[in-house]
N, C-alpha and C positions, 0 to 999 in steps of 0.2 A: 505494498499501500501505499502509493505515495505522499513524503513529507508537506504539509502543508504550512502556509510561510510562519505563522507561527512558534508551529515547530521544531521549524531551519534555525528562526533564530536566536532560540531559544539553545537548539546544542551548540550552536555557533556560540553563546558566552556563556554556556557552561564547560564550553572545551579550554576557551583561555580563560576560567577561573574569574572568572568575573563579576562580581552583584551588578544590580543596575544604576543605582550611585556612582562605580566606578570605571561602567564601560558609559553614562552620564558625563564624565572628566573626560572623559579621553577621545570624544567624541564629536563633547558640546551640543549633545544630543536631550533632549530635556527629560528627564529621570520620567517623567509621570508617559511622553508621549510615544520613548522604550516601551514603559508599560502593558502601556496599552493595545501594541505593537505584539504582542506577545500575548496577549487577554482573547478568551473563546471568544469572541464576543467582538472581535477585531473586526474593524469592518471597511481601513483604508490606511496605504501610508503613502505620503508625500514622495513625488519623487525624488527630490534632494537627501534627503533621510532615509530615502533603497541605494540612494548612490552615495553616499557619505558610509553606509553600512557597508553595502560592496566589498568597496574601497577598505574599510577599513579592517576585513574579517575576510580581503583577496579571494573572493571567490566571486562569480558574473550576478548579476545582475536577475539575468533569468530567473538560475541557482537561486537566490532566495526566496520568485516567483510559481517556484516549480513548472516554467518553464522548460526546466536540465536534470538530471541525476547528475555532472561531474562538477565541484568545486574548486574542484586544484588542476585540475587537466582541459578546460574549457576548450579549444583551440588543437585539440591533439588532430593529427592526420589521422585518417581509415589506411593510411599504404604504411604506415607507419608501427601499427597493426601487427599487420601480415595477416589477415582473418582471410579464411578460405570466403568464398560465393558463397554458401552450404552455410558455414559461419554466421554471418551477415542475412542469408535469408531465414533460419534459424532464429535470434536474438528478433528480428523482427515480428518474427509471425503471430509471440504471442502464447509457443506449441510448449511453452517450456517461462521458472517462474527468473527475469533477470537479477533479479536483485539477489537472490537466493546465490543463483548462480555466481556472481561479482564477491559475495562473502568466501563460495568455496573455494574460491584460484585465489583471496584474503587472505586465507587462513595461515598460522606460519607453517605448519607440514603440508600445505598442499606442491611447494618444489621438491620437498623428496618424495612423493608419490610419483609426481608427475616424472624423479630422475630413474625409477622404481620400476616406474611403469614402460619407459624408457630402452631399462640397461632390456624387460623383459622381451619389444615386440622386435629392437637391437637382435634379439640371443646373445648380447656379452655374457651376463650371466646365468645360459643356461653352460653358454658352452665352460665357462670355471663349473660348474656346478658337471660337468661330466667328466672333466679334467680330474679330479677333485673323485672320485668313484671311478676311477681309472689304476688310479694309485689303492683302493680300500677293496677291489680289484684285487688285485697285484700279488700286494700283500696274504688277500686272500687265497689264490692261487697254490704261495709259497707254502706259505704249512699246510692246505693237504698235498703237496708232495714231498715235504720232510717227514710232517706225520704223522700225514695221512689220520686228523681226527674227530672223533664218529661225528651225526651231523647236531648234532647236543651240548659240543662242548662247549666252554664259557667263553671262550673266548675267540673262538668260530665264532658264535652267535654274536657276540659282538660288533669284528667288523661287516657282516651278517645286512645288523641293525643299521648299520655308520650311513648303509648306503644309502644314497638320496635323492627320489623321484624327481629332479630338474625339474621336470613344468608345474606338479605338484606344490616343491615350493617359494618359491617363484608366485605364483601366486598368492600367494597366505600371507610373504610378505604386502601385498598392493594391498589382500585383503586386510590386513593393518594396519594400514596406513588412515586404507580408503572409515574404518570402521570408527576414526582415533576421530580426525575430520566429526565425522559424522557426529557426536553424539556432547564435541564440539559445539555445535553449529545447533543439534536440539535442547542442550544446554543453557545458552545462546536467548532462545527462542519461548520456555518453555513459560515465559509469564506473560508472551501476549494475546491480545488480545483472544482469535480466533485459534490459539493450541487450546490441544485435542484434552479434558482438566484431569486431573493422572483421579478420579474416586472413582468407581469401576455402576455403572452401567448395568450391569447385571447381577449386581447385589440389590440396588434399586430394585429393579425388576419381580425381583424371586421374592422381594419382601412384601411388594405393591398383592404381589401372585396370594403369599400366604393369608395377606388381611385381607383377599377378598373374599376368601374359603373361606373364613371363621361367620360362624352362626351370625345372625343379628348380621352382621356387616354391611355396609354404603362401599359397594365398587366404584361410583361411578366418585365418593369424593378418593376415597383410595387408586386412583386413578390420577385427579388432580392434584394430588401430592404428590404422586411422579411426576410429572409433567410440569411442578415446583419444581424437584430438587436436580430433572436436570437444569433447569434453565437456572438454578440458583439464587429461587426464591422460596421464602415462609412461611409458606401456607397460612400456617396459625398469623404472621401480620397481616394476615389480609382482610382488608374490610366487605365490606359487603359488595360494592361498587364495581369489586376489581373482582371477588368469587364470579360474580355477577357476568363479566366477560372475559374474564378467562373458559368458564362453564359455555360462553357460547358459540369463542376459541375454537375451543373445541373434543362440542359436535359437531364440526363439520369433518371430527374424523371420522371414515369407513370403520375402523375401533373400533369404538367408543362409542358409533348406532347401532355394531353390529357387535355389542362384547361376546355371544355366545354362536355359537361355528352352526352353520349354517346348510354344512353339508348333507346329502341325503334328503332334505326340507323338500318338499312342490310349496 
């Protein structure tokens, strides 16, 4: 989701570690005006203030206005990025989340991932592993020839275990790189509004089913309580008007209209 003008201005100020008072002193703009630019009910910003703040933060006016996503490299030449036509078409298609893709590429371990991937694709690591395996195989053959040990001999088994599956080993290294980056990205977004809550919907559903099955239970109320839990609303704190509105909306659900299975009925 693109940041608003208010969010961009506040983020830039916080990145600099400035209070509104300090920002006002350094930009010679009034504290009240600066505060209004970051407020939720922000309506307008003067051209003078826009240019002043853009120069102060070292970003473009387009970035502050939400017309561009790059703030430090606004005039980057596309040719310098050496992107293929397929990559440009993918970025423009909307089929992937470009913001998340940028976070992936900017992760500190992404360079290592690309290095490991390049080594795997070029076959460098495979050849090195094959060379190590050749040494192990030669030692195993020498031991077998000189001592003719039993197949269950511990030393011989150690050499057999030391033999590496080159392709699996390389893919394992790459998978470890990806797993580490993915976990960091998920942690960074765990508090986002659209992130999946950590609670268990199945637990709430089973609890609702159990309450509905009780004698003298109110299936409709149990269903509404379940919906409130999923929306993180406290059903007990809703007033009569709120409950009536919730009931009207829930009444549009086919599930609540027909809580009893209709299969086999005519």
